[in-house]
N, C-alpha and C positions, 0 to 999 in steps of 0.2 A: 675349930681348927680344920686344916685340910686333911682329908683322908689319904693315907699312903697306899697306893694301889700296886700290888705285886704283878708280875708279868702275866700270870694266868687269868687275871681279871681285867686286863687293860683293853681288850677288844670290846668288851661290853660297855666300858666307859666311853671309848671313842665313838661307838655307834650312837650312844645316848647324846653325846655332844653334837654330832652331825645331824641328829634328828630334832634338835631343840628349837628349830625355827617355829614361830607361832603363826605361820601363814596358812595352817590348816584348821585353825580354830573356827568351828562352825558358828559360834555365837558372834565372833568378831566379823566374820564374812556377812552374816545376815544384818547385823547392825550397820555396817558400813554401806552395804547395798541400799538400805532404806534411806540413810543420810544422803547419799549421792542422788537418789531419785527425788528426794524432797528438794534439794538445792536446784536440780535441773528444772523441776516443776514450778517452784515458788521463789527462787532467787533470793533476794535480800530478806524477804520475810522469813524464810527458813533459816537464814544465817542469824538474824536477830533472835529467833526462838532458840536455836541451839546454843548461842552464846549465853543467853539468859539461863538455860537449863543446865549446861555443862560447865560454864565458867563462873556463873553467878553474877554476871555483869549486865547491867542495863545500859545499852548503848543507843545513841541516836545517829551516830555515824561511825563508819569503820576506819576511815582514813586518818592516819596520824598527821596532825597539822605541822606547819613549819615552826610555829611557836613551841610546840611540844618538843620538836627536834632540837631547836636552839637551846631550850631550857635544859634538856638532858645533857647536851654537850658542855654547857657552862657549869653544870652542877657535878659532873663526874670528878672523882678524886684525881688531882693533877698527876700524881705518881702513876696511877693506873692508866691514865691517858697516855703518859709517856711510854709505858710498857706496851700498850696497844699499838702505838706508832712504831716501836722497835719490831714487834711481831709482824706488823703490816709490811715493813721494809723487807724482812726476811722472806715472807710469803711472796711478795712481789718479785724478789730476786730469783727465787726458785722457779716460779711459774712462768716467768719471762723466757726461761730456757725451753719451755715446752711448745712454744709457738711454731707453727708450720707455715710454709709459703705456697702460693700458687705456682704452677710451672707450666711451661709450654715447650713442646719438643717437635722438631721437624724430623719425623722418623725416616722418611725418604722423600724424594721429589714428589710434590703434589699431595703429601699426607701430613697433616698436623694433628697431634694429639696433645691434650692438656688437662689440667685439673685446676679449677678455680675454688679457692678456699674463702669462705665468708662466715660471718658470725650469725648465730641464731638471733632473730630479731628481738624476741622478748622471753624472759626467763623469770619464773617464780621461785623464790627461795623460802623454804620452811625453816623457821628457827624455833626450837622448843622453848617453852616458857612455863613449865610445870614446876616440879620439885626443885629444879635447878635451871638457871638462865645462863646461856653460853654466848657471850660476845665473841669468843674465839670462832664459833661456828659461823657467825656473820662474816668475819674476815676470810675464812677458808672457802666460803661459797661465792662471795661477791668479788673478791680480787681476781680469781681466774676468769670470771665472766667479763670483768672490765678489761682485762688484758686481751681477751678474745675479741672484744669490740661489740658486745651486746648493747643494743641501743636502749632497751627498757628493762630495768632490773626492779622487780617487785618483791617485797618481803612481806610475809605474813607471820604473825606470832600471836599466841593467845593472850588476852588481857587478864589482869587480876580482877578481884571482885569490885574494885573501885573503877574499873575500866581503864586502868593505866598499863603501860608497858615498862618493863624493867629499864631503868635509866642507863645501865651499862650496855644493854643491847642497842638502845637507840643511839647512844654515843658512837658505838662501833659502826652502826649503819650510816650515821652522819659522816664519820671519818672515811669510810670506804666508798661512799658515793651512791648509796641506794636511791633510786628515783621515786619509788612509792612504797609506803608502809601501811599495812592494814591490820587492825586489831581483830584477828580471826584465827582460830587454830583448829586442830583436829581434822577429822575426815571432811567436815563441812568446808574447811579452808581449802583443802586439796580440790574438792569438787568445784569451788568457786573459781580457782585458778584454771581448772581444766575446761569448764563450760562457760564461765563468765556470768556476771550478774549486772544489774544496773550500776552498782557501786564499784565492782571489781572487774575490769576487763580481763578476758582470758589471755593466757600466755601460750607460748609454743612448747615450753619444756619446764618441768618442775624438778628441783633438786633440794637436798637437805634431809637431815635425819628427823625421826619422830618416833612416837610410841607405836604399838602394834596396830592401832586404828589408822594412824597416818600411813604406815607402811602398806597396810591392806588397801587403803584408798588409792595410793600411788599405783599399786599393782592393777587395780580395777580400771583406772583411767589411762593406763599405758596403752598407747595406740591412738587415743584421742589427742594426747600430748606425749611428748617424750619424757622419760624420767631418767635419773642418773643410775639408781640401783634400788633394790628393795633391801634395806638394811635391817638386820635382826639385832638381838642383844649384843652388847660389846663383849670383847674377849681379848685376853692376853695369854700367850704361851711363852715360857722362859726355858731355854736350854741352858743348863749349868753343870759344871763339874766341881770337883772338890776345892778348886782355887777361888770360887765365887764367895762373895760376902753374904752370909745368910740374912743379915738385917736388911741389906739393900733389896734382896729378893722378896722378903716378907712385905716390905713397904710397897714395892712395885706391884705385887699381887693384890694388895689391899686397894691400891690406887685404881685398879680396874674394877674390882668388885664393888666399890662404892657407887658406881654408876646405877646399878639396877640389880634387884634380886635374881634376875635371869642372866646376869653377866657371868662369863666363865673366866676363871683365873686358874691357870694350869702351870705346873712346874714339871719338867722332865729332867731327871738327873741320873748320873751313874753312881751317886754317893748317897747311901741311906743315912749316913751320919749328917750330911748336909740337909737332907729332908727333915730330919728330927730337929736340927737347929733352926730351920726356917719356921717350923711350927712354934718353937719356943719364942722366937722373935715376934711372931704374930701376936702371941699371947701378951707379950710385953707392950708392943706398940699400939695395939688396938684400943687400949683403955682410954686414950686421950683423943680419939678420933670422933668427929661429929656424926658420922654416918655408920657407926659400928654395927648397928642392928642390920642394916642393909648388907654390909660386908659379910657378916656371919651367915645371913640367909643365902647370899650368893655362894659362899663357900660350901654350904650344906647342899645346895641344889646342883651346882655345876663346877665346883672347885675340886682339885685333886693334885696329888703329887705322884708321878709315875716313875718307877725305878727301872732303868734299863741296864743291860750288860755293858753297853758301849755307846759312844756318841753317834755312831752311824745308825744305830737302831733308833736313837732319839730323833735323828733327822728324818728317818723313814716315817715315824709317827707324825712328826711335824708336817711333812708334806701331805700326809693323809688328812690331817685336821685342817690344813690351810688357814692358819689363824689370821685374824684381823691385825693384831700386833704381835710381833715376835721379838723377843730380846735374846741375844746370844751372849752369855756370860761364861766363857770358857777360855782356857789358856790359848787355844788355837782358834779364836773366833773368826779370823779371816778364812781359814780352811773350812769351817762349818758353814760360813756364809756362802761359799761357792757351791755347796751341796744343796742349798735351799732352792726349791722350785716353786713353792706355793706359799705366799704370805702377802698380806696387804701392805704392811710397812715393817721394816726391819731396823732394830736398834742394836748397835754394836758396842760392846764394852761396858765396864762397870760404871762409867760416868755418862751414859746415854740412856737414862730411864725413859719410859714411854711418855710421861708428861712433857718432855722436851719437844716431842713431835706434836702433842696435842695443842701446844700453845705457841711455840717460838721458833723452831728450827727452820721452817719454811715449807717442807713437803706437806701435802694436804692430809688432814685428819679425817676426812670423809672416806671411809675404807670399806672394802667388801668383807662381809661377815658370814658366819654359818657355812663355811667351806666354799663360798663362792670365789675366793681368791684363786681357785683352780682355773677360772676362766675370765675373771674381771679384775679391774684395777682401781686404784685410788682416783677420786675426782680430779680432773685436770682441765687445763685450758681447752683441750680437744673436745671435752664434753659440751662446750659452748660454741662449737664450730661445726660447720657442715661443708661437705665437699661435692662439687659438681664436676663431672667429667665432660669434656667436649672434644669433638672430632671435626675436621674439615678435610674432605677429599675433593680434588679437582676431577674434571670429567675424565682425564687421562688415567688418573689413579684408580677411579672406579671401574673404568674399562678393563684395566689390568686384573682387578679382583673379581670382576663380574661373574665369571663362570663358577668360581669356587663358592661364592655366596649363594648363587642359584642352586647349585648341587646340594649344599648344606640345607637350604630351606626345603627343597623338594624331598630330601631324605627324612625330614620331619613332617612331611605332608602339609606344609604351610605354603600353599601355592600362591597366596596373595603376597607373601613376603618375596617370593621369587619374582612375581610380576612387577613389584615396585622397583626392582633392579632392572629387569628386562625392558620395561617400558621406556626407560631413559635412552635406549639405544635402537629404538625402532627407526626404520628409514622413512616411514610414512605414518 
């Protein structure tokens, strides 16, 4: 069950949560560095070797064929297909609101300034395929890229030992309009997308979640290509007072903990009675869950219930932790919501559990973790777009600005900058 942490020990727990990122693991760094160098040097040969060694699959080609795609789409459970279509509609509706437009403005006579917005040309999407397969991740990454206007969307995902891809993942890819799919995962897949091989042409940006090796590979290739974020283990934080339903809270905490032994499930409450009831409900509900061992390990590693004197104190801790997912289950949830500064995605009220956001509501479920919500945001349409500024000055407009630009350039001792202005007004 979850440890109840009193006020005097809370700082130590918060520090531990904020330091739980796995990006400093020397073994992971060294392994990923070797993999990337091997893929750069040997291309497809390295990919085949790593797929054989790490996934146990003997492949002759990486690309998923049209026949495999069609077969997956035809074989998916019709009810699940209908659910994916509903989720897709909600995700499209939400992300359409995020689009931005180019603009042009005549600031004054002879001066035009503007911004041109365009889509990134090619994007690689990583979809996990290990202990669990996530068709929802396909939709959450592909749909905003499509709305942005990305011309080439490539998906990679690891195969099983038979060299196959999960049917539901392929169906979601078919439904959302992925252009190319390759059977490759791990750091080697990220390296292939970043540098290109004979089989897998390089892309301009890589998005999507993965394990610590995938996250480290994304970090290492950042700059060669763009990346969305370096995601760590998943997390949920629930702020609750005495009016909250303890069974709801117990199930919401377990929903996040079942992702990973390193996931963090946290409750902050003003009610010690509620805390004790939540642990009792966990004990009752966990018995019938398929991933109970993972949940218990996660609770032991990074789970806790923090008792605070009041809700403002709960908000202060929340803003410090900057959780990936935040649920607010209080009598005054709107007032608490207004005080939240740092959170990836926020779920308000007793009937908005975090899985609503994972699958269905529309906002993206690719979110900042490990405290990075203090400076970053959920994946959005804007992650698949780029902006170019542009300027046009007439001769008269430049003449009016000439002396100021020259003085500024000379103050920085950049005399060639000054000369490029001055030369345009020489009389001979």
